[in-house]
ROSE-4610 file (N, C-alpha, C; in Angstrom, 1 decimal, always signed):
// ROSE-4610
residu = [M/M/M/I/I/I/K/K/K/D/D/D/I/I/I/I/I/I/D/D/D/K/K/K/E/E/E/K/K/K/Q/Q/Q/S/S/S/K/K/K/L/L/L/S/S/S/P/P/P/D/D/D/D/D/D/V/V/V/L/L/L/K/K/K/D/D/D/L/L/L/M/M/M/A/A/A/G/G/G/N/N/N/Q/Q/Q/R/R/R/F/F/F/T/T/T/E/E/E/N/N/N/K/K/K/M/M/M/N/N/N/E/E/E/R/R/R/D/D/D/Y/Y/Y/S/S/S/S/S/S/Q/Q/Q/I/I/I/Q/Q/Q/K/K/K/T/T/T/S/S/S/G/G/G/G/G/G/Q/Q/Q/W/W/W/P/P/P/Q/Q/Q/A/A/A/V/V/V/V/V/V/L/L/L/S/S/S/C/C/C/I/I/I/D/D/D/S/S/S/R/R/R/V/V/V/P/P/P/V/V/V/E/E/E/T/T/T/V/V/V/F/F/F/D/D/D/Q/Q/Q/G/G/G/V/V/V/G/G/G/D/D/D/I/I/I/F/F/F/V/V/V/A/A/A/R/R/R/V/V/V/A/A/A/G/G/G/N/N/N/F/F/F/E/E/E/N/N/N/M/M/M/D/D/D/I/I/I/L/L/L/G/G/G/S/S/S/M/M/M/E/E/E/Y/Y/Y/S/S/S/C/C/C/K/K/K/V/V/V/A/A/A/G/G/G/S/S/S/K/K/K/L/L/L/V/V/V/F/F/F/V/V/V/L/L/L/G/G/G/H/H/H/E/E/E/A/A/A/C/C/C/G/G/G/A/A/A/V/V/V/K/K/K/A/A/A/A/A/A/C/C/C/D/D/D/H/H/H/V/V/V/E/E/E/L/L/L/G/G/G/N/N/N/I/I/I/T/T/T/H/H/H/L/L/L/L/L/L/K/K/K/N/N/N/I/I/I/E/E/E/P/P/P/A/A/A/V/V/V/D/D/D/A/A/A/T/T/T/E/E/E/T/T/T/D/D/D/G/G/G/E/E/E/R/R/R/S/S/S/S/S/S/K/K/K/N/N/N/D/D/D/S/S/S/F/F/F/V/V/V/A/A/A/D/D/D/V/V/V/V/V/V/E/E/E/N/N/N/N/N/N/V/V/V/K/K/K/L/L/L/T/T/T/M/M/M/Q/Q/Q/R/R/R/I/I/I/R/R/R/E/E/E/K/K/K/S/S/S/P/P/P/I/I/I/L/L/L/K/K/K/E/E/E/M/M/M/E/E/E/D/D/D/K/K/K/G/G/G/E/E/E/I/I/I/K/K/K/I/I/I/V/V/V/G/G/G/G/G/G/V/V/V/Y/Y/Y/S/S/S/I/I/I/S/S/S/N/N/N/G/G/G/K/K/K/V/V/V/A/A/A/L/L/L/L/L/L]
num = [1/1/1/2/2/2/3/3/3/4/4/4/5/5/5/6/6/6/7/7/7/8/8/8/9/9/9/10/10/10/11/11/11/12/12/12/13/13/13/14/14/14/15/15/15/16/16/16/17/17/17/18/18/18/19/19/19/20/20/20/21/21/21/22/22/22/23/23/23/24/24/24/25/25/25/26/26/26/27/27/27/28/28/28/29/29/29/30/30/30/31/31/31/32/32/32/33/33/33/34/34/34/35/35/35/36/36/36/37/37/37/38/38/38/39/39/39/40/40/40/41/41/41/42/42/42/43/43/43/44/44/44/45/45/45/46/46/46/47/47/47/48/48/48/49/49/49/50/50/50/51/51/51/52/52/52/53/53/53/54/54/54/55/55/55/56/56/56/57/57/57/58/58/58/59/59/59/60/60/60/61/61/61/62/62/62/63/63/63/64/64/64/65/65/65/66/66/66/67/67/67/68/68/68/69/69/69/70/70/70/71/71/71/72/72/72/73/73/73/74/74/74/75/75/75/76/76/76/77/77/77/78/78/78/79/79/79/80/80/80/81/81/81/82/82/82/83/83/83/84/84/84/85/85/85/86/86/86/87/87/87/88/88/88/89/89/89/90/90/90/91/91/91/92/92/92/93/93/93/94/94/94/95/95/95/96/96/96/97/97/97/98/98/98/99/99/99/100/100/100/101/101/101/102/102/102/103/103/103/104/104/104/105/105/105/106/106/106/107/107/107/108/108/108/109/109/109/110/110/110/111/111/111/112/112/112/113/113/113/114/114/114/115/115/115/116/116/116/117/117/117/118/118/118/119/119/119/120/120/120/121/121/121/122/122/122/123/123/123/124/124/124/125/125/125/126/126/126/127/127/127/128/128/128/129/129/129/130/130/130/131/131/131/132/132/132/133/133/133/134/134/134/135/135/135/136/136/136/137/137/137/138/138/138/139/139/139/140/140/140/141/141/141/142/142/142/143/143/143/144/144/144/145/145/145/146/146/146/147/147/147/148/148/148/149/149/149/150/150/150/151/151/151/152/152/152/153/153/153/154/154/154/155/155/155/156/156/156/157/157/157/158/158/158/159/159/159/160/160/160/161/161/161/162/162/162/163/163/163/164/164/164/165/165/165/166/166/166/167/167/167/168/168/168/169/169/169/170/170/170/171/171/171/172/172/172/173/173/173/174/174/174/175/175/175/176/176/176/177/177/177/178/178/178/179/179/179/180/180/180/181/181/181/182/182/182/183/183/183/184/184/184/185/185/185/186/186/186/187/187/187/188/188/188/189/189/189/190/190/190/191/191/191/192/192/192/193/193/193/194/194/194/195/195/195/196/196/196/197/197/197/198/198/198/199/199/199/200/200/200/201/201/201/202/202/202/203/203/203/204/204/204/205/205/205/206/206/206/207/207/207]
x = [+4.2/+4.7/+6.2/+6.7/+8.2/+8.8/+9.8/+10.5/+11.4/+11.2/+12.0/+13.2/+14.1/+15.3/+15.0/+16.0/+16.0/+16.7/+15.9/+16.5/+16.8/+17.3/+17.7/+16.6/+15.4/+14.2/+13.8/+13.7/+13.3/+14.3/+15.6/+16.7/+16.6/+16.3/+16.2/+15.1/+14.1/+12.9/+13.0/+14.0/+14.2/+14.9/+14.4/+15.1/+15.9/+16.9/+17.6/+16.7/+15.7/+14.7/+14.0/+13.7/+13.0/+13.9/+15.2/+16.1/+16.3/+16.5/+16.6/+15.4/+14.2/+13.0/+12.9/+13.4/+13.3/+14.3/+15.5/+16.4/+15.9/+15.3/+14.9/+13.6/+12.8/+11.6/+12.1/+13.2/+13.8/+14.3/+15.0/+15.5/+14.4/+13.2/+12.1/+11.6/+11.5/+11.1/+12.0/+13.3/+14.3/+14.1/+13.9/+13.7/+12.4/+11.4/+10.1/+10.0/+11.1/+11.2/+10.1/+9.9/+8.9/+9.5/+10.7/+11.5/+10.8/+11.1/+10.5/+11.0/+10.1/+10.4/+11.1/+12.2/+13.0/+13.3/+13.3/+13.7/+15.1/+16.1/+17.5/+18.0/+17.6/+18.0/+17.6/+16.3/+15.8/+16.6/+16.9/+17.6/+19.0/+19.7/+21.0/+20.9/+20.0/+19.8/+19.5/+18.6/+18.2/+19.3/+20.2/+21.3/+22.6/+22.6/+23.8/+24.3/+23.4/+23.8/+24.1/+23.9/+24.1/+23.6/+23.9/+23.5/+23.1/+22.1/+21.6/+21.3/+22.2/+22.0/+21.5/+20.7/+20.1/+20.9/+21.9/+22.7/+24.0/+25.0/+26.2/+26.4/+26.6/+26.8/+28.2/+28.7/+30.1/+29.9/+30.3/+30.1/+31.4/+31.3/+32.4/+32.4/+33.5/+33.5/+32.8/+32.4/+31.8/+30.8/+31.0/+30.2/+28.7/+28.5/+27.1/+26.3/+26.9/+26.3/+26.2/+25.4/+25.3/+24.5/+25.1/+24.4/+23.2/+23.3/+22.1/+21.0/+21.3/+20.3/+19.6/+20.4/+19.8/+18.9/+19.2/+18.3/+17.3/+17.3/+16.4/+16.5/+17.7/+18.0/+18.4/+18.2/+18.5/+19.7/+19.8/+20.9/+20.7/+21.8/+21.8/+21.2/+20.8/+20.1/+21.0/+22.1/+23.0/+24.5/+25.4/+26.8/+27.2/+28.2/+28.6/+30.1/+30.7/+32.1/+32.3/+33.3/+33.5/+35.0/+35.2/+36.5/+36.3/+37.1/+37.0/+37.0/+35.9/+35.8/+35.0/+34.6/+33.8/+34.2/+35.5/+36.0/+36.3/+36.5/+36.8/+38.3/+38.7/+40.1/+39.9/+41.1/+41.0/+40.3/+40.6/+40.0/+38.4/+38.0/+36.6/+35.9/+36.6/+36.0/+35.8/+36.8/+36.7/+35.6/+35.4/+34.3/+33.0/+32.9/+31.6/+31.3/+32.4/+32.2/+31.7/+32.3/+31.8/+30.3/+30.0/+28.6/+27.6/+27.9/+27.0/+27.1/+28.3/+28.5/+28.3/+28.8/+28.8/+27.6/+27.4/+26.3/+25.0/+24.9/+23.6/+23.0/+23.7/+23.2/+22.8/+21.8/+21.2/+21.6/+22.2/+22.5/+23.8/+24.5/+25.7/+25.4/+25.5/+25.1/+26.3/+26.8/+27.9/+27.2/+27.5/+26.9/+27.9/+27.8/+28.6/+27.8/+28.4/+27.6/+28.0/+27.1/+27.2/+28.4/+29.2/+30.2/+31.3/+31.6/+32.5/+33.9/+34.4/+35.7/+36.9/+36.8/+37.8/+37.8/+36.6/+36.5/+37.1/+36.8/+37.3/+38.8/+39.4/+40.8/+41.4/+40.8/+41.3/+41.2/+40.2/+40.0/+41.2/+41.6/+42.7/+44.1/+44.1/+45.4/+46.2/+45.5/+46.2/+47.2/+48.3/+49.3/+49.6/+49.4/+49.6/+49.6/+50.8/+50.9/+50.3/+49.6/+48.9/+47.6/+47.2/+46.0/+46.4/+47.6/+48.1/+47.7/+48.1/+47.8/+46.3/+45.5/+44.1/+43.4/+43.9/+43.2/+43.5/+44.5/+44.8/+43.6/+42.9/+41.8/+40.6/+40.6/+39.5/+39.9/+41.2/+41.6/+41.0/+40.8/+40.1/+38.8/+38.0/+36.8/+37.0/+38.0/+38.4/+38.7/+39.6/+40.0/+38.9/+37.9/+36.8/+35.7/+35.8/+34.8/+35.1/+34.2/+34.4/+33.7/+34.3/+33.7/+34.2/+33.4/+33.8/+34.4/+34.3/+34.7/+36.0/+36.3/+37.6/+37.5/+38.6/+38.7/+39.3/+38.5/+38.9/+37.7/+38.0/+36.9/+36.1/+36.6/+35.8/+34.6/+34.6/+33.6/+32.6/+31.5/+30.6/+30.0/+29.7/+29.1/+30.1/+31.3/+32.4/+32.5/+32.6/+32.6/+31.5/+30.3/+29.1/+29.2/+29.7/+29.9/+30.9/+32.0/+33.0/+32.5/+31.7/+31.1/+30.3/+29.5/+28.7/+29.6/+30.5/+31.4/+32.2/+32.6/+33.3/+32.5/+31.2/+30.3/+30.2/+30.0/+29.8/+31.1/+32.2/+33.5/+33.8/+33.4/+33.5/+32.7/+31.4/+30.6/+31.2/+31.7/+32.3/+33.5/+34.3/+35.5/+35.2/+34.1/+33.6/+33.3/+32.6/+32.3/+33.6/+34.5/+35.7/+36.7/+36.7/+37.7/+37.2/+35.9/+35.3/+34.5/+35.1/+34.3/+33.2/+33.4/+32.3/+31.1/+31.2/+30.1/+29.5/+30.4/+29.9/+29.0/+29.5/+28.7/+27.4/+27.4/+26.1/+25.2/+25.7/+24.8/+24.3/+25.1/+24.7/+23.6/+23.6/+22.6/+21.4/+21.4/+20.2/+20.2/+21.3/+21.3/+21.5/+22.2/+22.4/+22.2/+22.2/+22.3/+23.4/+24.1/+25.1/+24.6/+24.3/+23.7/+24.5/+24.2/+24.8/+23.9/+24.3/+23.5/+24.3/+23.7/+24.4/+23.5/+24.0/+23.3/+23.5/+22.4/+22.4/+22.6/+23.7/+23.9/+23.0/+22.3/+21.5/+20.0/+19.6/+18.2/+18.0/+19.1/+19.0/+18.5/+18.3/+17.7/+18.9/+18.6/+19.5/+18.9/+19.7/+19.3/+20.0/+19.3/+19.9/+20.4/+21.6/+22.2/+21.9]
y = [-130.1/-131.4/-131.4/-132.0/-132.0/-133.1/-132.8/-133.7/-134.7/-136.0/-137.0/-137.4/-138.2/-138.7/-139.8/-140.0/-141.2/-142.3/-143.4/-144.6/-145.7/-146.8/-147.8/-148.3/-148.5/-149.0/-147.9/-146.7/-145.6/-145.5/-145.6/-145.5/-146.6/-147.8/-149.0/-148.9/-148.2/-148.1/-146.9/-146.1/-144.9/-145.4/-144.8/-144.9/-143.7/-143.7/-142.5/-141.4/-141.7/-140.6/-140.0/-140.8/-140.4/-139.3/-139.6/-138.8/-137.5/-137.6/-136.3/-135.4/-136.1/-135.3/-134.6/-135.3/-134.8/-133.6/-133.7/-132.6/-131.4/-131.6/-130.5/-129.8/-130.6/-130.1/-129.3/-129.8/-129.1/-127.7/-127.7/-126.4/-125.5/-126.0/-125.1/-124.5/-125.4/-124.9/-123.8/-124.0/-123.0/-121.7/-121.7/-120.4/-119.7/-120.5/-120.0/-119.7/-119.9/-119.7/-120.5/-121.8/-122.7/-124.0/-123.9/-125.0/-125.9/-127.2/-128.1/-127.7/-128.0/-127.8/-129.0/-128.9/-130.0/-129.8/-131.0/-131.0/-131.6/-130.6/-131.0/-131.9/-131.6/-132.3/-133.8/-134.0/-135.3/-136.0/-135.3/-135.9/-136.3/-135.5/-135.8/-137.1/-137.2/-138.4/-139.6/-139.5/-140.7/-141.1/-140.2/-140.6/-141.0/-141.0/-141.2/-142.7/-143.6/-145.0/-145.4/-144.5/-144.9/-143.8/-144.0/-143.0/-143.7/-143.2/-143.8/-142.6/-141.8/-140.6/-141.1/-140.3/-140.6/-140.2/-139.3/-138.8/-138.3/-138.2/-137.5/-136.3/-135.2/-134.0/-133.5/-133.3/-132.7/-131.2/-130.3/-128.9/-128.1/-126.9/-125.9/-125.6/-125.0/-124.6/-123.2/-122.6/-121.2/-121.1/-120.1/-119.9/-119.5/-119.1/-118.8/-120.0/-121.1/-122.4/-123.4/-123.1/-124.1/-125.3/-126.4/-127.4/-128.0/-128.4/-128.9/-127.9/-126.7/-125.7/-125.4/-125.3/-125.0/-126.2/-127.4/-128.5/-128.9/-128.1/-128.3/-129.7/-130.1/-131.4/-131.3/-132.3/-132.3/-133.1/-133.4/-134.2/-135.6/-136.2/-137.5/-137.8/-136.7/-136.8/-137.0/-136.2/-136.3/-136.2/-136.9/-136.7/-135.4/-134.7/-133.5/-133.5/-133.5/-133.3/-132.0/-131.2/-129.8/-129.5/-128.9/-128.5/-127.3/-126.3/-125.2/-125.6/-125.3/-125.7/-127.0/-127.7/-128.9/-129.9/-130.3/-131.3/-132.6/-133.7/-134.9/-135.1/-135.8/-136.4/-137.8/-138.4/-139.8/-139.9/-139.0/-139.0/-138.8/-137.8/-137.6/-138.8/-139.4/-140.6/-141.7/-141.9/-142.9/-142.6/-141.3/-140.9/-141.1/-140.9/-141.2/-142.7/-143.5/-144.9/-145.4/-144.9/-145.2/-144.8/-143.6/-143.1/-144.0/-144.5/-145.3/-146.8/-147.3/-148.8/-149.3/-148.5/-149.0/-148.5/-147.2/-146.5/-146.5/-146.8/-147.0/-145.8/-144.7/-143.5/-143.8/-143.1/-143.5/-142.4/-141.3/-140.3/-139.6/-139.3/-138.5/-137.2/-136.1/-134.8/-133.9/-133.5/-132.6/-131.2/-130.3/-129.0/-127.9/-127.3/-126.0/-124.8/-123.7/-122.5/-121.3/-120.4/-119.2/-118.3/-117.7/-116.8/-117.4/-118.7/-119.4/-118.8/-118.5/-117.8/-118.7/-120.0/-120.9/-121.0/-121.1/-121.1/-119.8/-118.7/-117.4/-117.4/-117.9/-117.9/-118.8/-120.0/-120.9/-120.2/-119.4/-118.7/-117.7/-117.1/-116.1/-116.7/-118.0/-118.7/-118.2/-118.0/-117.6/-118.6/-118.1/-118.9/-118.4/-119.2/-118.7/-119.9/-120.3/-121.4/-122.6/-123.3/-124.5/-124.3/-123.1/-122.8/-123.1/-123.0/-123.3/-124.8/-125.7/-127.1/-127.3/-126.7/-126.9/-126.5/-125.4/-124.8/-125.7/-126.5/-127.4/-128.4/-128.7/-129.6/-128.9/-127.6/-126.9/-126.5/-126.5/-126.0/-126.8/-128.1/-128.8/-128.2/-127.7/-127.1/-125.7/-125.0/-123.7/-124.0/-125.0/-125.3/-125.8/-126.4/-127.0/-126.0/-124.8/-123.8/-122.8/-122.7/-121.7/-120.4/-119.3/-118.0/-117.1/-116.2/-115.1/-113.9/-113.9/-112.8/-113.1/-112.3/-112.5/-113.8/-114.5/-115.7/-115.5/-114.7/-114.3/-114.2/-113.9/-113.8/-112.5/-111.6/-110.4/-110.7/-111.9/-112.3/-113.2/-112.6/-113.3/-114.6/-114.5/-115.6/-116.7/-116.4/-117.4/-118.1/-117.4/-118.0/-118.9/-118.5/-119.3/-120.6/-120.5/-121.7/-122.7/-122.1/-122.9/-123.6/-122.9/-123.5/-124.8/-124.6/-125.8/-126.9/-126.5/-127.6/-128.3/-127.5/-128.1/-129.2/-128.9/-129.9/-131.1/-130.9/-132.0/-132.9/-132.2/-133.0/-133.7/-133.1/-133.8/-135.1/-135.0/-136.2/-137.2/-136.8/-137.7/-138.4/-137.7/-138.3/-139.2/-138.9/-139.8/-141.2/-141.2/-142.4/-143.2/-142.4/-143.0/-143.5/-142.8/-143.1/-144.0/-144.2/-145.1/-146.2/-147.3/-148.5/-148.9/-148.7/-149.0/-148.2/-146.8/-146.0/-146.1/-146.4/-146.6/-147.8/-148.9/-150.1/-149.9/-149.2/-149.0/-148.2/-147.2/-146.4/-147.2/-148.0/-148.9/-149.8/-150.3/-151.2/-150.5/-149.1/-148.4/-148.2/-148.6/-148.5/-147.0/-146.3/-144.8/-144.0/-142.7/-141.8/-140.8/-140.4/-139.4/-138.2/-137.1/-135.9/-134.7/-133.6/-132.3/-131.1/-130.0/-128.8/-127.6/-126.5/-125.2/-124.4/-123.9/-123.1/-121.6/-120.9/-119.5/-118.7/-118.0/-117.2/-116.0/-115.7/-114.5/-114.8/-116.0/-116.4/-117.6/-118.4/-119.6/-120.9/-120.8/-121.9/-122.8/-124.1/-125.1/-125.5/-125.3/-125.7/-127.0/-128.1/-129.3/-129.2/-129.9/-129.9/-131.1]
z = [+83.9/+84.3/+84.4/+85.5/+85.7/+84.9/+84.1/+83.3/+84.1/+83.9/+84.7/+83.9/+84.5/+83.9/+82.8/+82.0/+81.1/+81.8/+82.0/+82.6/+81.5/+81.9/+81.0/+80.1/+80.7/+80.0/+78.9/+79.3/+78.4/+77.2/+77.6/+76.5/+75.5/+76.0/+75.1/+74.1/+74.5/+73.6/+72.6/+72.7/+71.8/+70.5/+69.4/+68.1/+67.9/+66.9/+66.6/+66.2/+65.4/+65.0/+66.2/+67.2/+68.4/+69.1/+69.2/+69.9/+69.2/+67.9/+67.1/+67.2/+67.2/+67.3/+68.7/+69.7/+71.1/+71.2/+70.6/+70.7/+70.0/+68.8/+68.0/+68.7/+69.3/+70.0/+71.2/+71.9/+73.0/+72.5/+71.4/+70.9/+70.6/+70.1/+69.8/+71.1/+72.2/+73.5/+74.0/+73.8/+74.2/+73.5/+72.2/+71.5/+71.9/+72.3/+72.7/+74.2/+74.9/+76.3/+77.1/+76.6/+77.2/+77.6/+78.3/+78.6/+79.7/+79.7/+80.7/+82.1/+83.0/+84.4/+84.9/+85.7/+86.2/+87.7/+88.3/+89.7/+89.7/+89.6/+89.5/+90.6/+91.8/+93.0/+92.8/+92.4/+92.1/+91.0/+90.0/+88.8/+89.3/+90.1/+90.6/+91.4/+92.2/+93.1/+92.2/+91.3/+90.5/+89.5/+89.1/+88.2/+88.9/+90.2/+90.9/+90.7/+90.5/+90.3/+88.9/+87.9/+86.5/+85.6/+84.3/+83.3/+82.0/+81.4/+80.1/+79.1/+78.8/+77.9/+76.5/+75.9/+74.6/+73.4/+73.6/+72.5/+73.0/+72.1/+72.3/+71.3/+71.9/+71.0/+71.1/+69.9/+69.7/+69.4/+70.3/+70.2/+70.3/+69.9/+70.1/+71.6/+72.1/+73.5/+73.7/+72.7/+72.8/+73.9/+74.7/+75.9/+75.6/+74.4/+73.9/+73.5/+73.5/+73.1/+74.2/+75.3/+76.4/+75.9/+75.6/+74.8/+75.4/+76.7/+77.4/+77.4/+77.6/+77.6/+76.3/+75.2/+73.9/+73.4/+73.9/+73.5/+74.6/+75.7/+76.8/+77.3/+77.7/+78.3/+79.7/+80.5/+81.9/+82.3/+83.6/+84.1/+83.6/+83.0/+82.5/+81.2/+80.5/+79.2/+78.0/+78.0/+76.9/+77.3/+76.5/+76.6/+75.8/+76.2/+75.5/+75.4/+74.2/+74.0/+73.4/+73.9/+73.4/+73.1/+72.0/+71.6/+70.6/+70.7/+69.8/+68.3/+67.6/+66.2/+66.0/+67.1/+67.0/+66.0/+66.0/+65.2/+66.0/+65.3/+66.0/+66.1/+67.1/+67.2/+67.8/+68.0/+68.5/+69.9/+70.8/+72.1/+72.0/+71.2/+71.0/+70.3/+69.4/+68.7/+69.7/+70.6/+71.7/+72.6/+72.9/+73.8/+73.1/+71.8/+71.1/+71.0/+70.8/+70.8/+72.1/+73.2/+74.5/+74.7/+74.3/+74.4/+73.8/+72.6/+71.8/+72.0/+71.9/+71.9/+73.4/+74.3/+75.7/+76.5/+76.4/+77.2/+76.5/+75.3/+74.6/+73.9/+73.8/+73.1/+71.6/+71.1/+69.8/+68.8/+69.1/+68.2/+68.4/+67.3/+67.4/+66.6/+67.3/+66.8/+66.8/+65.6/+65.4/+65.3/+66.3/+66.4/+66.2/+65.0/+64.7/+65.2/+65.0/+65.4/+64.5/+64.4/+63.6/+64.1/+63.2/+63.6/+64.5/+64.3/+65.1/+65.1/+66.3/+66.4/+65.9/+66.2/+65.7/+64.2/+63.6/+62.1/+61.5/+62.2/+61.7/+61.7/+62.8/+63.0/+61.9/+61.6/+60.5/+59.2/+59.0/+57.7/+57.5/+58.7/+58.6/+58.8/+58.9/+59.1/+60.3/+61.4/+62.6/+63.1/+63.6/+64.2/+65.6/+66.6/+68.0/+68.9/+69.4/+70.4/+69.9/+70.8/+70.5/+69.7/+69.5/+68.7/+67.2/+66.8/+65.5/+65.1/+66.0/+65.8/+65.8/+66.7/+66.7/+65.4/+64.9/+63.7/+62.4/+62.4/+61.3/+61.1/+62.2/+62.1/+61.3/+61.2/+60.6/+59.2/+58.9/+57.5/+56.4/+56.5/+55.3/+55.0/+55.9/+55.6/+54.9/+55.4/+54.7/+53.2/+53.0/+51.7/+50.8/+51.4/+50.6/+50.3/+50.8/+50.6/+49.5/+48.6/+47.4/+47.7/+47.2/+47.3/+46.2/+45.8/+44.9/+45.6/+46.9/+47.7/+48.4/+49.5/+50.2/+51.1/+51.0/+51.8/+53.2/+54.0/+55.3/+56.2/+57.5/+58.5/+58.2/+57.4/+57.0/+56.1/+55.5/+54.6/+55.3/+55.8/+56.7/+56.0/+54.7/+54.0/+53.8/+53.6/+53.5/+54.8/+55.9/+57.3/+57.5/+57.1/+57.3/+56.5/+55.3/+54.5/+55.1/+55.6/+56.2/+57.5/+58.3/+59.4/+59.0/+58.0/+57.5/+57.0/+56.2/+55.7/+56.7/+57.8/+58.9/+59.6/+59.8/+60.4/+59.5/+58.2/+57.2/+57.1/+57.1/+57.0/+58.3/+59.4/+60.7/+60.7/+60.3/+60.2/+59.3/+58.2/+57.2/+57.8/+58.6/+59.2/+60.3/+61.0/+62.1/+61.5/+60.4/+59.7/+59.2/+58.7/+58.1/+59.2/+60.4/+61.4/+62.5/+62.5/+63.6/+62.9/+62.7/+62.2/+63.1/+64.4/+65.3/+65.1/+65.0/+64.8/+63.4/+62.4/+61.0/+61.0/+61.6/+61.6/+62.3/+63.4/+64.2/+63.4/+62.6/+61.8/+60.6/+60.0/+58.9/+59.3/+60.6/+61.1/+61.6/+61.6/+62.1/+63.6/+64.3/+65.7/+66.2/+65.4/+65.7/+64.4/+64.6/+63.4/+63.7/+62.7/+62.8/+62.0/+62.7/+62.1/+62.4/+61.8/+62.1/+61.9/+62.6/+62.5/+62.9/+62.7/+63.1/+64.0/+65.1/+66.0/+65.7/+65.7/+65.5/+66.8/+67.0/+68.2/+68.3/+67.1/+67.1/+67.5/+67.2/+67.6/+68.3/+68.6/+69.4/+68.7/+67.4/+66.7/+66.1/+66.2/+65.5/+64.2/+63.1/+61.8/+61.4/+61.1/+60.6/+59.2/+59.0/+57.7/+56.9]
C-alpha cells in the first residue's frame, strides 16, 4: 500500500502517543528494510497548498542520520531542525513553537546519536573559530557526566553517557525556556521526548 500524506483532519485526530508510536514503528521498518512505498510526486503535489506535520525533530547535522529516512517519514510528515550536537537555541525554540502551537505538531523529539562528533569535540574542549561557541552549548552535558575513566573522546562509554545527558538536558531546557511548549505539554497537547540513534545498527532508543 502506498503511504499517503498527513492532512489537517488526520493531524487533528492524532495524539502525542500516536505520533511517537508511528515514528518508532517507522524506525523499525527502516532497520528491517521494509519501508513504506511512497509516491513522492503525488506527495509534493498534495502538500503544495499547506502542511500538517505530526512532529518536530531536533537532530544533529550528521550525514549518517537522515531523519525522515530513519523514521520512514515522507513529504510533509515531520519538521526537522538540525544543528551539530542537537541542542536548542532561541531560533530553534521559536521553530518548535511554530511547529506545535501554529502548525499543530503533537511531538517534540530530541534525537542524539552514537559517537557524535560535536559531543566528542566538546569532551576534548576543542577551540576553533565559531565551533568554539557552538560547543559551549554541549559543555553542560560534559560537566554533568561522571566517569572513572578518561574524560575525553578516547573514552567511548564517557562519550555515550554525554550524548544521553545532552539529549536529556536539551529536553529540560526546552521546557524551561519555552513557556508555550511547557504549557502545551502540561495540557497533554504535545509530548517532549528524546532518544539516541545508533549509527551502527540504525535503531533509535528512547530515553
